[in-house]
All heavy atoms as TSV, in Angstrom:
chain	resi	resn	atom	element	x	y	z
A	1	MET	N	N	-35.752	62.887	-55.978
A	1	MET	CA	C	-37.122	63.370	-56.088
A	1	MET	C	C	-37.395	64.307	-54.916
A	1	MET	O	O	-37.164	63.969	-53.768
A	1	MET	CB	C	-38.099	62.193	-56.069
A	1	MET	CG	C	-39.538	62.640	-56.099
A	1	MET	SD	S	-40.744	61.296	-56.015
A	1	MET	CE	C	-40.410	60.436	-57.522
A	2	ASP	N	N	-37.875	65.466	-55.197
A	2	ASP	CA	C	-38.234	66.466	-54.203
A	2	ASP	C	C	-39.560	66.096	-53.548
A	2	ASP	O	O	-40.457	65.570	-54.193
A	2	ASP	CB	C	-38.347	67.827	-54.921
A	2	ASP	CG	C	-38.622	68.955	-53.976
A	2	ASP	OD1	O	-39.638	68.893	-53.274
A	2	ASP	OD2	O	-37.820	69.909	-53.955
A	3	ARG	N	N	-39.680	66.370	-52.260
A	3	ARG	CA	C	-40.907	66.052	-51.533
A	3	ARG	C	C	-42.126	66.715	-52.178
A	3	ARG	O	O	-43.207	66.133	-52.200
A	3	ARG	CB	C	-40.771	66.507	-50.090
A	3	ARG	CG	C	-41.969	66.213	-49.260
A	3	ARG	CD	C	-41.641	66.423	-47.826
A	3	ARG	NE	N	-41.351	65.122	-47.287
A	3	ARG	CZ	C	-41.899	64.625	-46.213
A	3	ARG	NH1	N	-42.699	65.341	-45.505
A	3	ARG	NH2	N	-41.621	63.427	-45.798
A	4	ALA	N	N	-41.971	67.896	-52.736
A	4	ALA	CA	C	-43.083	68.582	-53.393
A	4	ALA	C	C	-43.539	67.843	-54.654
A	4	ALA	O	O	-44.688	67.943	-55.057
A	4	ALA	CB	C	-42.686	70.014	-53.744
A	5	ASP	N	N	-42.631	67.092	-55.268
A	5	ASP	CA	C	-42.962	66.317	-56.468
A	5	ASP	C	C	-43.665	65.007	-56.145
A	5	ASP	O	O	-44.155	64.328	-57.036
A	5	ASP	CB	C	-41.692	65.986	-57.268
A	5	ASP	CG	C	-41.021	67.226	-57.809
A	5	ASP	OD1	O	-41.713	68.236	-58.008
A	5	ASP	OD2	O	-39.797	67.170	-58.002
A	6	PHE	N	N	-43.671	64.649	-54.866
A	6	PHE	CA	C	-44.194	63.349	-54.475
A	6	PHE	C	C	-45.252	63.518	-53.386
A	6	PHE	O	O	-44.924	63.633	-52.214
A	6	PHE	CB	C	-43.063	62.461	-53.981
A	6	PHE	CG	C	-43.547	61.128	-53.500
A	6	PHE	CD1	C	-44.108	60.230	-54.375
A	6	PHE	CD2	C	-43.459	60.794	-52.168
A	6	PHE	CE1	C	-44.562	59.009	-53.931
A	6	PHE	CE2	C	-43.907	59.569	-51.725
A	6	PHE	CZ	C	-44.463	58.677	-52.603
A	7	PRO	N	N	-46.507	63.549	-53.773
A	7	PRO	CA	C	-47.573	63.716	-52.773
A	7	PRO	C	C	-47.873	62.406	-52.051
A	7	PRO	O	O	-48.461	61.490	-52.622
A	7	PRO	CB	C	-48.761	64.176	-53.616
A	7	PRO	CG	C	-48.518	63.578	-54.964
A	7	PRO	CD	C	-47.014	63.514	-55.121
A	8	TRP	N	N	-47.419	62.279	-50.808
A	8	TRP	CA	C	-47.629	61.072	-50.014
A	8	TRP	C	C	-49.117	60.893	-49.741
A	8	TRP	O	O	-49.832	61.859	-49.488
A	8	TRP	CB	C	-46.880	61.200	-48.697
A	8	TRP	CG	C	-46.959	59.973	-47.858
A	8	TRP	CD1	C	-46.135	58.904	-47.910
A	8	TRP	CD2	C	-47.914	59.694	-46.843
A	8	TRP	NE1	N	-46.511	57.968	-46.992
A	8	TRP	CE2	C	-47.617	58.433	-46.312
A	8	TRP	CE3	C	-49.001	60.376	-46.325
A	8	TRP	CZ2	C	-48.344	57.839	-45.291
A	8	TRP	CZ3	C	-49.739	59.795	-45.315
A	8	TRP	CH2	C	-49.404	58.540	-44.813
A	9	GLN	N	N	-49.592	59.660	-49.808
A	9	GLN	CA	C	-50.982	59.334	-49.510
A	9	GLN	C	C	-51.015	58.212	-48.478
A	9	GLN	O	O	-50.156	57.330	-48.489
A	9	GLN	CB	C	-51.718	58.850	-50.755
A	9	GLN	CG	C	-51.953	59.897	-51.793
A	9	GLN	CD	C	-52.780	59.332	-52.939
A	9	GLN	OE1	O	-52.842	58.132	-53.155
A	9	GLN	NE2	N	-53.407	60.209	-53.688
A	10	PRO	N	N	-52.022	58.200	-47.621
A	10	PRO	CA	C	-52.153	57.093	-46.678
A	10	PRO	C	C	-52.340	55.774	-47.430
A	10	PRO	O	O	-52.960	55.735	-48.496
A	10	PRO	CB	C	-53.413	57.437	-45.879
A	10	PRO	CG	C	-53.633	58.900	-46.081
A	10	PRO	CD	C	-53.062	59.219	-47.426
A	11	LEU	N	N	-51.815	54.710	-46.845
A	11	LEU	CA	C	-51.901	53.398	-47.470
A	11	LEU	C	C	-53.346	53.010	-47.769
A	11	LEU	O	O	-53.650	52.512	-48.852
A	11	LEU	CB	C	-51.242	52.336	-46.582
A	11	LEU	CG	C	-51.297	50.905	-47.088
A	11	LEU	CD1	C	-50.591	50.774	-48.434
A	11	LEU	CD2	C	-50.687	49.968	-46.054
A	12	GLY	N	N	-54.234	53.228	-46.837
A	12	GLY	CA	C	-55.640	52.868	-47.041
A	12	GLY	C	C	-56.248	53.539	-48.253
A	12	GLY	O	O	-56.998	52.920	-49.011
A	13	ARG	N	N	-55.923	54.798	-48.463
A	13	ARG	CA	C	-56.450	55.526	-49.627
A	13	ARG	C	C	-55.949	54.895	-50.922
A	13	ARG	O	O	-56.694	54.721	-51.879
A	13	ARG	CB	C	-56.053	56.993	-49.579
A	13	ARG	CG	C	-56.535	57.774	-50.800
A	13	ARG	CD	C	-56.214	59.232	-50.691
A	13	ARG	NE	N	-56.769	59.792	-49.484
A	13	ARG	CZ	C	-57.943	60.440	-49.427
A	13	ARG	NH1	N	-58.644	60.613	-50.505
A	13	ARG	NH2	N	-58.378	60.929	-48.294
A	14	ILE	N	N	-54.680	54.527	-50.944
A	14	ILE	CA	C	-54.106	53.888	-52.131
A	14	ILE	C	C	-54.821	52.572	-52.414
A	14	ILE	O	O	-55.198	52.279	-53.550
A	14	ILE	CB	C	-52.594	53.665	-51.950
A	14	ILE	CG1	C	-51.865	55.020	-51.942
A	14	ILE	CG2	C	-52.033	52.745	-53.035
A	14	ILE	CD1	C	-50.419	54.949	-51.517
A	15	LEU	N	N	-55.028	51.775	-51.371
A	15	LEU	CA	C	-55.655	50.463	-51.551
A	15	LEU	C	C	-57.090	50.580	-52.039
A	15	LEU	O	O	-57.523	49.809	-52.897
A	15	LEU	CB	C	-55.596	49.677	-50.242
A	15	LEU	CG	C	-54.186	49.340	-49.749
A	15	LEU	CD1	C	-54.253	48.704	-48.380
A	15	LEU	CD2	C	-53.462	48.457	-50.739
A	16	VAL	N	N	-57.824	51.542	-51.530
A	16	VAL	CA	C	-59.213	51.744	-51.977
A	16	VAL	C	C	-59.229	52.331	-53.381
A	16	VAL	O	O	-59.986	51.872	-54.244
A	16	VAL	CB	C	-59.992	52.622	-50.975
A	16	VAL	CG1	C	-61.351	53.013	-51.533
A	16	VAL	CG2	C	-60.167	51.879	-49.645
A	17	ASP	N	N	-58.383	53.319	-53.637
A	17	ASP	CA	C	-58.335	53.932	-54.972
A	17	ASP	C	C	-57.968	52.909	-56.046
A	17	ASP	O	O	-58.462	52.974	-57.166
A	17	ASP	CB	C	-57.343	55.100	-55.011
A	17	ASP	CG	C	-57.836	56.332	-54.290
A	17	ASP	OD1	O	-59.032	56.365	-53.888
A	17	ASP	OD2	O	-57.029	57.266	-54.106
A	18	ASP	N	N	-57.092	51.959	-55.699
A	18	ASP	CA	C	-56.678	50.924	-56.646
A	18	ASP	C	C	-57.636	49.734	-56.653
A	18	ASP	O	O	-57.379	48.726	-57.313
A	18	ASP	CB	C	-55.268	50.426	-56.321
A	18	ASP	CG	C	-54.196	51.434	-56.676
A	18	ASP	OD1	O	-54.514	52.469	-57.298
A	18	ASP	OD2	O	-53.020	51.188	-56.333
A	19	GLU	N	N	-58.720	49.858	-55.915
A	19	GLU	CA	C	-59.760	48.831	-55.802
A	19	GLU	C	C	-59.215	47.489	-55.307
A	19	GLU	O	O	-59.684	46.427	-55.677
A	19	GLU	CB	C	-60.508	48.673	-57.127
A	19	GLU	CG	C	-61.226	49.942	-57.526
A	19	GLU	CD	C	-62.000	49.835	-58.820
A	19	GLU	OE1	O	-61.880	48.823	-59.533
A	19	GLU	OE2	O	-62.747	50.780	-59.118
A	20	LEU	N	N	-58.215	47.566	-54.421
A	20	LEU	CA	C	-57.698	46.376	-53.776
A	20	LEU	C	C	-58.485	46.068	-52.503
A	20	LEU	O	O	-58.447	44.947	-52.010
A	20	LEU	CB	C	-56.207	46.542	-53.458
A	20	LEU	CG	C	-55.305	46.702	-54.675
A	20	LEU	CD1	C	-53.908	47.102	-54.261
A	20	LEU	CD2	C	-55.282	45.402	-55.470
A	21	LEU	N	N	-59.159	47.078	-51.978
A	21	LEU	CA	C	-60.018	46.963	-50.798
A	21	LEU	C	C	-61.263	47.797	-51.005
A	21	LEU	O	O	-61.221	48.806	-51.709
A	21	LEU	CB	C	-59.328	47.539	-49.554
A	21	LEU	CG	C	-58.208	46.812	-48.876
A	21	LEU	CD1	C	-57.754	47.613	-47.668
A	21	LEU	CD2	C	-58.617	45.430	-48.457
A	22	THR	N	N	-62.335	47.395	-50.369
A	22	THR	CA	C	-63.528	48.248	-50.352
A	22	THR	C	C	-63.383	49.216	-49.179
A	22	THR	O	O	-62.621	48.947	-48.229
A	22	THR	CB	C	-64.804	47.417	-50.151
A	22	THR	OG1	O	-64.782	46.831	-48.842
A	22	THR	CG2	C	-64.960	46.355	-51.229
A	23	PRO	N	N	-64.095	50.318	-49.213
A	23	PRO	CA	C	-64.059	51.230	-48.064
A	23	PRO	C	C	-64.467	50.534	-46.759
A	23	PRO	O	O	-63.915	50.829	-45.700
A	23	PRO	CB	C	-65.055	52.327	-48.452
A	23	PRO	CG	C	-65.043	52.329	-49.945
A	23	PRO	CD	C	-64.874	50.880	-50.328
A	24	GLU	N	N	-65.387	49.592	-46.844
A	24	GLU	CA	C	-65.836	48.869	-45.655
A	24	GLU	C	C	-64.728	47.982	-45.101
A	24	GLU	O	O	-64.528	47.913	-43.877
A	24	GLU	CB	C	-67.081	48.033	-45.974
A	24	GLU	CG	C	-68.293	48.850	-46.317
A	24	GLU	CD	C	-68.305	49.391	-47.761
A	24	GLU	OE1	O	-67.539	48.883	-48.631
A	24	GLU	OE2	O	-69.065	50.341	-48.002
A	25	GLU	N	N	-63.993	47.286	-45.981
A	25	GLU	CA	C	-62.873	46.452	-45.534
A	25	GLU	C	C	-61.806	47.313	-44.863
A	25	GLU	O	O	-61.241	46.928	-43.836
A	25	GLU	CB	C	-62.255	45.701	-46.715
A	25	GLU	CG	C	-63.112	44.598	-47.273
A	25	GLU	CD	C	-62.551	44.023	-48.555
A	25	GLU	OE1	O	-62.090	44.792	-49.432
A	25	GLU	OE2	O	-62.579	42.784	-48.681
A	26	LEU	N	N	-61.544	48.468	-45.458
A	26	LEU	CA	C	-60.565	49.378	-44.883
A	26	LEU	C	C	-61.009	49.838	-43.501
A	26	LEU	O	O	-60.212	49.830	-42.561
A	26	LEU	CB	C	-60.339	50.584	-45.802
A	26	LEU	CG	C	-59.434	51.673	-45.235
A	26	LEU	CD1	C	-58.044	51.132	-44.924
A	26	LEU	CD2	C	-59.371	52.853	-46.191
A	27	GLU	N	N	-62.254	50.206	-43.358
A	27	GLU	CA	C	-62.745	50.695	-42.064
A	27	GLU	C	C	-62.642	49.621	-40.991
A	27	GLU	O	O	-62.242	49.895	-39.854
A	27	GLU	CB	C	-64.177	51.202	-42.186
A	27	GLU	CG	C	-64.649	51.955	-40.959
A	27	GLU	CD	C	-63.720	53.087	-40.531
A	27	GLU	OE1	O	-63.262	53.865	-41.387
A	27	GLU	OE2	O	-63.437	53.184	-39.319
A	28	ARG	N	N	-62.971	48.374	-41.346
A	28	ARG	CA	C	-62.842	47.275	-40.376
A	28	ARG	C	C	-61.380	47.100	-39.953
A	28	ARG	O	O	-61.083	46.906	-38.774
A	28	ARG	CB	C	-63.384	45.974	-40.958
A	28	ARG	CG	C	-64.899	45.886	-40.937
A	28	ARG	CD	C	-65.394	44.480	-41.234
A	28	ARG	NE	N	-65.028	43.985	-42.556
A	28	ARG	CZ	C	-65.741	44.185	-43.667
A	28	ARG	NH1	N	-66.880	44.849	-43.621
A	28	ARG	NH2	N	-65.330	43.705	-44.819
A	29	ALA	N	N	-60.481	47.154	-40.922
A	29	ALA	CA	C	-59.057	46.992	-40.618
A	29	ALA	C	C	-58.545	48.160	-39.778
A	29	ALA	O	O	-57.744	47.965	-38.853
A	29	ALA	CB	C	-58.248	46.858	-41.910
A	30	LEU	N	N	-58.989	49.366	-40.069
A	30	LEU	CA	C	-58.564	50.528	-39.289
A	30	LEU	C	C	-59.090	50.457	-37.856
A	30	LEU	O	O	-58.393	50.846	-36.915
A	30	LEU	CB	C	-59.027	51.825	-39.963
A	30	LEU	CG	C	-58.301	52.184	-41.259
A	30	LEU	CD1	C	-58.970	53.379	-41.921
A	30	LEU	CD2	C	-56.825	52.454	-40.997
A	31	THR	N	N	-60.296	49.941	-37.692
A	31	THR	CA	C	-60.847	49.755	-36.350
A	31	THR	C	C	-59.977	48.773	-35.566
A	31	THR	O	O	-59.620	49.021	-34.412
A	31	THR	CB	C	-62.301	49.251	-36.420
A	31	THR	OG1	O	-63.091	50.265	-37.053
A	31	THR	CG2	C	-62.861	48.958	-35.039
A	32	GLU	N	N	-59.621	47.659	-36.211
A	32	GLU	CA	C	-58.748	46.684	-35.556
A	32	GLU	C	C	-57.388	47.294	-35.246
A	32	GLU	O	O	-56.811	47.051	-34.186
A	32	GLU	CB	C	-58.585	45.432	-36.417
A	32	GLU	CG	C	-57.737	44.377	-35.735
A	32	GLU	CD	C	-57.659	43.070	-36.480
A	32	GLU	OE1	O	-58.568	42.777	-37.287
A	32	GLU	OE2	O	-56.697	42.322	-36.243
A	33	GLN	N	N	-56.890	48.124	-36.154
A	33	GLN	CA	C	-55.595	48.764	-35.936
A	33	GLN	C	C	-55.646	49.651	-34.686
A	33	GLN	O	O	-54.730	49.627	-33.865
A	33	GLN	CB	C	-55.208	49.596	-37.162
A	33	GLN	CG	C	-53.848	50.259	-37.026
A	33	GLN	CD	C	-53.512	51.143	-38.196
A	33	GLN	OE1	O	-54.365	51.878	-38.676
A	33	GLN	NE2	N	-52.284	51.058	-38.661
A	34	ARG	N	N	-56.714	50.412	-34.539
A	34	ARG	CA	C	-56.855	51.273	-33.359
A	34	ARG	C	C	-56.926	50.444	-32.079
A	34	ARG	O	O	-56.400	50.847	-31.045
A	34	ARG	CB	C	-58.097	52.156	-33.483
A	34	ARG	CG	C	-57.949	53.300	-34.467
A	34	ARG	CD	C	-59.114	54.271	-34.415
A	34	ARG	NE	N	-60.349	53.707	-34.926
A	34	ARG	CZ	C	-60.717	53.698	-36.200
A	34	ARG	NH1	N	-59.927	54.233	-37.114
A	34	ARG	NH2	N	-61.857	53.168	-36.569
A	35	GLU	N	N	-57.575	49.287	-32.162
A	35	GLU	CA	C	-57.754	48.440	-30.978
A	35	GLU	C	C	-56.494	47.655	-30.615
A	35	GLU	O	O	-56.251	47.394	-29.438
A	35	GLU	CB	C	-58.903	47.463	-31.208
A	35	GLU	CG	C	-60.258	48.140	-31.297
A	35	GLU	CD	C	-61.372	47.202	-31.735
A	35	GLU	OE1	O	-61.104	46.025	-32.071
A	35	GLU	OE2	O	-62.528	47.666	-31.747
A	36	THR	N	N	-55.719	47.250	-31.608
A	36	THR	CA	C	-54.589	46.361	-31.357
A	36	THR	C	C	-53.225	47.020	-31.482
A	36	THR	O	O	-52.244	46.504	-30.958
A	36	THR	CB	C	-54.615	45.166	-32.334
A	36	THR	OG1	O	-54.408	45.660	-33.669
A	36	THR	CG2	C	-55.912	44.389	-32.231
A	37	GLY	N	N	-53.153	48.110	-32.229
A	37	GLY	CA	C	-51.867	48.751	-32.467
A	37	GLY	C	C	-51.052	48.091	-33.565
A	37	GLY	O	O	-49.920	48.493	-33.836
A	38	LYS	N	N	-51.610	47.053	-34.209
A	38	LYS	CA	C	-50.908	46.392	-35.312
A	38	LYS	C	C	-50.842	47.311	-36.523
A	38	LYS	O	O	-51.664	48.215	-36.678
A	38	LYS	CB	C	-51.632	45.112	-35.724
A	38	LYS	CG	C	-51.550	43.991	-34.737
A	38	LYS	CD	C	-52.275	42.767	-35.293
A	38	LYS	CE	C	-52.176	41.593	-34.384
A	38	LYS	NZ	N	-52.875	40.406	-34.939
A	39	LEU	N	N	-49.911	47.026	-37.402
A	39	LEU	CA	C	-49.799	47.759	-38.657
A	39	LEU	C	C	-50.965	47.385	-39.577
A	39	LEU	O	O	-51.408	46.230	-39.590
A	39	LEU	CB	C	-48.482	47.440	-39.355
A	39	LEU	CG	C	-47.218	47.860	-38.617
A	39	LEU	CD1	C	-45.995	47.302	-39.317
A	39	LEU	CD2	C	-47.139	49.367	-38.486
A	40	LEU	N	N	-51.428	48.353	-40.337
A	40	LEU	CA	C	-52.548	48.115	-41.240
A	40	LEU	C	C	-52.253	46.975	-42.203
A	40	LEU	O	O	-53.067	46.068	-42.379
A	40	LEU	CB	C	-52.885	49.396	-42.019
A	40	LEU	CG	C	-54.033	49.291	-43.008
A	40	LEU	CD1	C	-55.331	48.907	-42.307
A	40	LEU	CD2	C	-54.187	50.604	-43.765
A	41	GLY	N	N	-51.095	46.991	-42.823
A	41	GLY	CA	C	-50.744	45.941	-43.776
A	41	GLY	C	C	-50.708	44.568	-43.126
A	41	GLY	O	O	-51.141	43.577	-43.724
A	42	GLU	N	N	-50.212	44.498	-41.917
A	42	GLU	CA	C	-50.167	43.233	-41.179
A	42	GLU	C	C	-51.585	42.683	-40.988
A	42	GLU	O	O	-51.834	41.493	-41.206
A	42	GLU	CB	C	-49.502	43.473	-39.827
A	42	GLU	CG	C	-49.382	42.261	-38.962
A	42	GLU	CD	C	-48.740	42.567	-37.628
A	42	GLU	OE1	O	-48.474	43.741	-37.308
A	42	GLU	OE2	O	-48.516	41.605	-36.877
A	43	ILE	N	N	-52.500	43.538	-40.613
A	43	ILE	CA	C	-53.893	43.132	-40.415
A	43	ILE	C	C	-54.492	42.632	-41.720
A	43	ILE	O	O	-55.137	41.579	-41.764
A	43	ILE	CB	C	-54.719	44.312	-39.856
A	43	ILE	CG1	C	-54.253	44.645	-38.436
A	43	ILE	CG2	C	-56.219	44.005	-39.886
A	43	ILE	CD1	C	-54.758	45.980	-37.920
A	44	LEU	N	N	-54.279	43.353	-42.794
A	44	LEU	CA	C	-54.869	42.994	-44.081
A	44	LEU	C	C	-54.354	41.661	-44.591
A	44	LEU	O	O	-55.119	40.858	-45.131
A	44	LEU	CB	C	-54.611	44.106	-45.098
A	44	LEU	CG	C	-55.303	45.425	-44.787
A	44	LEU	CD1	C	-54.784	46.528	-45.698
A	44	LEU	CD2	C	-56.811	45.291	-44.892
A	45	VAL	N	N	-53.070	41.397	-44.421
A	45	VAL	CA	C	-52.504	40.126	-44.867
A	45	VAL	C	C	-52.985	38.991	-43.964
A	45	VAL	O	O	-53.371	37.923	-44.446
A	45	VAL	CB	C	-50.961	40.197	-44.933
A	45	VAL	CG1	C	-50.361	38.828	-45.187
A	45	VAL	CG2	C	-50.521	41.181	-46.018
A	46	GLU	N	N	-53.011	39.221	-42.652
A	46	GLU	CA	C	-53.491	38.196	-41.718
A	46	GLU	C	C	-54.926	37.778	-42.024
A	46	GLU	O	O	-55.278	36.608	-41.899
A	46	GLU	CB	C	-53.435	38.707	-40.280
A	46	GLU	CG	C	-52.070	38.678	-39.659
A	46	GLU	CD	C	-52.066	39.205	-38.240
A	46	GLU	OE1	O	-53.127	39.611	-37.718
A	46	GLU	OE2	O	-50.974	39.227	-37.642
A	47	HIS	N	N	-55.753	38.739	-42.407
A	47	HIS	CA	C	-57.162	38.449	-42.678
A	47	HIS	C	C	-57.384	37.908	-44.084
A	47	HIS	O	O	-58.512	37.576	-44.441
A	47	HIS	CB	C	-58.003	39.711	-42.480
A	47	HIS	CG	C	-58.162	40.088	-41.048
A	47	HIS	ND1	N	-59.340	40.549	-40.532
A	47	HIS	CD2	C	-57.304	40.059	-40.004
A	47	HIS	CE1	C	-59.193	40.788	-39.250
A	47	HIS	NE2	N	-57.952	40.501	-38.903
A	48	GLY	N	N	-56.340	37.865	-44.891
A	48	GLY	CA	C	-56.475	37.368	-46.253
A	48	GLY	C	C	-57.091	38.383	-47.202
A	48	GLY	O	O	-57.503	38.033	-48.308
A	49	SER	N	N	-57.136	39.638	-46.785
A	49	SER	CA	C	-57.693	40.691	-47.643
A	49	SER	C	C	-56.791	40.979	-48.824
A	49	SER	O	O	-57.243	41.477	-49.852
A	49	SER	CB	C	-57.908	41.975	-46.846
A	49	SER	OG	O	-58.841	41.764	-45.809
A	50	MET	N	N	-55.490	40.691	-48.655
A	50	MET	CA	C	-54.545	40.895	-49.740
A	50	MET	C	C	-53.305	40.059	-49.468
A	50	MET	O	O	-53.070	39.644	-48.331
A	50	MET	CB	C	-54.200	42.369	-49.903
A	50	MET	CG	C	-53.516	42.996	-48.741
A	50	MET	SD	S	-53.286	44.778	-48.884
A	50	MET	CE	C	-53.384	45.074	-50.600
A	51	SER	N	N	-52.553	39.828	-50.518
A	51	SER	CA	C	-51.316	39.055	-50.378
A	51	SER	C	C	-50.182	39.974	-49.932
A	51	SER	O	O	-50.260	41.200	-50.052
A	51	SER	CB	C	-50.947	38.412	-51.715
A	51	SER	OG	O	-50.581	39.415	-52.647
A	52	GLY	N	N	-49.133	39.359	-49.458
A	52	GLY	CA	C	-47.950	40.126	-49.097
A	52	GLY	C	C	-47.359	40.853	-50.298
A	52	GLY	O	O	-46.881	41.976	-50.177
A	53	ALA	N	N	-47.434	40.220	-51.462
A	53	ALA	CA	C	-46.903	40.851	-52.676
A	53	ALA	C	C	-47.713	42.093	-53.054
A	53	ALA	O	O	-47.144	43.128	-53.418
A	53	ALA	CB	C	-46.904	39.856	-53.829
A	54	SER	N	N	-49.039	42.008	-52.947
A	54	SER	CA	C	-49.887	43.163	-53.247
A	54	SER	C	C	-49.618	44.293	-52.257
A	54	SER	O	O	-49.573	45.463	-52.628
A	54	SER	CB	C	-51.365	42.783	-53.198
A	54	SER	OG	O	-51.676	41.896	-54.224
A	55	LEU	N	N	-49.434	43.926	-50.998
A	55	LEU	CA	C	-49.115	44.927	-49.981
A	55	LEU	C	C	-47.782	45.599	-50.300
A	55	LEU	O	O	-47.673	46.826	-50.235
A	55	LEU	CB	C	-49.072	44.275	-48.600
A	55	LEU	CG	C	-48.620	45.188	-47.465
A	55	LEU	CD1	C	-49.577	46.359	-47.280
A	55	LEU	CD2	C	-48.485	44.395	-46.175
A	56	ALA	N	N	-46.778	44.814	-50.671
A	56	ALA	CA	C	-45.464	45.371	-50.999
A	56	ALA	C	C	-45.558	46.354	-52.160
A	56	ALA	O	O	-44.928	47.413	-52.135
A	56	ALA	CB	C	-44.482	44.251	-51.321
A	57	GLN	N	N	-46.344	46.021	-53.170
A	57	GLN	CA	C	-46.504	46.920	-54.312
A	57	GLN	C	C	-47.188	48.224	-53.887
A	57	GLN	O	O	-46.797	49.306	-54.326
A	57	GLN	CB	C	-47.299	46.245	-55.420
A	57	GLN	CG	C	-46.505	45.167	-56.110
A	57	GLN	CD	C	-47.307	44.433	-57.168
A	57	GLN	OE1	O	-48.529	44.414	-57.134
A	57	GLN	NE2	N	-46.612	43.818	-58.101
A	58	ALA	N	N	-48.199	48.116	-53.032
A	58	ALA	CA	C	-48.899	49.317	-52.570
A	58	ALA	C	C	-47.984	50.185	-51.703
A	58	ALA	O	O	-47.978	51.416	-51.824
A	58	ALA	CB	C	-50.156	48.932	-51.805
A	59	LEU	N	N	-47.195	49.551	-50.845
A	59	LEU	CA	C	-46.258	50.308	-50.012
A	59	LEU	C	C	-45.189	50.985	-50.869
A	59	LEU	O	O	-44.808	52.130	-50.605
A	59	LEU	CB	C	-45.610	49.385	-48.977
A	59	LEU	CG	C	-46.514	48.952	-47.839
A	59	LEU	CD1	C	-45.862	47.816	-47.053
A	59	LEU	CD2	C	-46.859	50.112	-46.934
A	60	ALA	N	N	-44.722	50.288	-51.888
A	60	ALA	CA	C	-43.738	50.889	-52.786
A	60	ALA	C	C	-44.348	52.111	-53.467
A	60	ALA	O	O	-43.709	53.165	-53.543
A	60	ALA	CB	C	-43.280	49.867	-53.821
A	61	ARG	N	N	-45.573	51.968	-53.942
A	61	ARG	CA	C	-46.251	53.097	-54.597
A	61	ARG	C	C	-46.411	54.255	-53.621
A	61	ARG	O	O	-46.223	55.422	-53.977
A	61	ARG	CB	C	-47.602	52.659	-55.128
A	61	ARG	CG	C	-48.332	53.774	-55.813
A	61	ARG	CD	C	-49.559	53.295	-56.563
A	61	ARG	NE	N	-50.328	54.470	-56.910
A	61	ARG	CZ	C	-51.606	54.626	-56.640
A	61	ARG	NH1	N	-52.283	53.676	-56.068
A	61	ARG	NH2	N	-52.218	55.736	-56.973
A	62	GLN	N	N	-46.736	53.938	-52.385
A	62	GLN	CA	C	-46.916	54.978	-51.373
A	62	GLN	C	C	-45.635	55.804	-51.213
A	62	GLN	O	O	-45.692	56.994	-50.949
A	62	GLN	CB	C	-47.298	54.339	-50.033
A	62	GLN	CG	C	-47.565	55.343	-48.932
A	62	GLN	CD	C	-47.805	54.674	-47.607
A	62	GLN	OE1	O	-47.198	53.660	-47.285
A	62	GLN	NE2	N	-48.709	55.230	-46.835
A	63	HIS	N	N	-44.490	55.161	-51.412
A	63	HIS	CA	C	-43.215	55.829	-51.234
A	63	HIS	C	C	-42.556	56.221	-52.543
A	63	HIS	O	O	-41.364	56.557	-52.567
A	63	HIS	CB	C	-42.298	54.940	-50.391
A	63	HIS	CG	C	-42.824	54.791	-48.992
A	63	HIS	ND1	N	-42.654	55.755	-48.029
A	63	HIS	CD2	C	-43.562	53.813	-48.416
A	63	HIS	CE1	C	-43.249	55.375	-46.925
A	63	HIS	NE2	N	-43.818	54.203	-47.137
A	64	GLY	N	N	-43.309	56.170	-53.635
A	64	GLY	CA	C	-42.815	56.650	-54.916
A	64	GLY	C	C	-41.891	55.713	-55.652
A	64	GLY	O	O	-41.142	56.129	-56.525
A	65	VAL	N	N	-41.955	54.418	-55.321
A	65	VAL	CA	C	-41.097	53.422	-55.967
A	65	VAL	C	C	-41.964	52.568	-56.869
A	65	VAL	O	O	-43.064	52.158	-56.490
A	65	VAL	CB	C	-40.422	52.523	-54.909
A	65	VAL	CG1	C	-39.596	51.435	-55.569
A	65	VAL	CG2	C	-39.567	53.362	-53.963
A	66	VAL	N	N	-41.473	52.304	-58.071
A	66	VAL	CA	C	-42.216	51.457	-59.010
A	66	VAL	C	C	-41.564	50.082	-59.018
A	66	VAL	O	O	-40.375	49.945	-59.295
A	66	VAL	CB	C	-42.197	52.060	-60.441
A	66	VAL	CG1	C	-42.890	51.139	-61.409
A	66	VAL	CG2	C	-42.836	53.438	-60.428
A	67	LEU	N	N	-42.354	49.062	-58.684
A	67	LEU	CA	C	-41.882	47.673	-58.731
A	67	LEU	C	C	-42.402	47.028	-59.992
A	67	LEU	O	O	-43.537	47.249	-60.386
A	67	LEU	CB	C	-42.377	46.884	-57.516
A	67	LEU	CG	C	-41.924	47.354	-56.153
A	67	LEU	CD1	C	-42.525	46.465	-55.081
A	67	LEU	CD2	C	-40.408	47.331	-56.059
A	68	GLU	N	N	-41.596	46.179	-60.577
A	68	GLU	CA	C	-42.041	45.470	-61.785
A	68	GLU	C	C	-42.072	44.001	-61.549
A	68	GLU	O	O	-41.530	43.449	-60.694
A	68	GLU	CB	C	-41.131	45.825	-62.952
A	68	GLU	CG	C	-41.228	47.306	-63.248
A	68	GLU	CD	C	-40.634	47.646	-64.576
A	68	GLU	OE1	O	-40.534	46.766	-65.448
A	68	GLU	OE2	O	-40.296	48.783	-64.761
């Protein structure tokens, strides 16, 4: 797959677009990320905002991989 064929999107945008997070939940997590340096997905799973499986699916989508 050519990079031009695959438009990369930030993880937060994917999660909000897929209605897995609200914009407010994302903003809170991003604030914590700036303060702690933790990965966004790590914060979201720790807070119970999403499961590890949901995060894995979103990360796969972010990188152009389809999980079934």
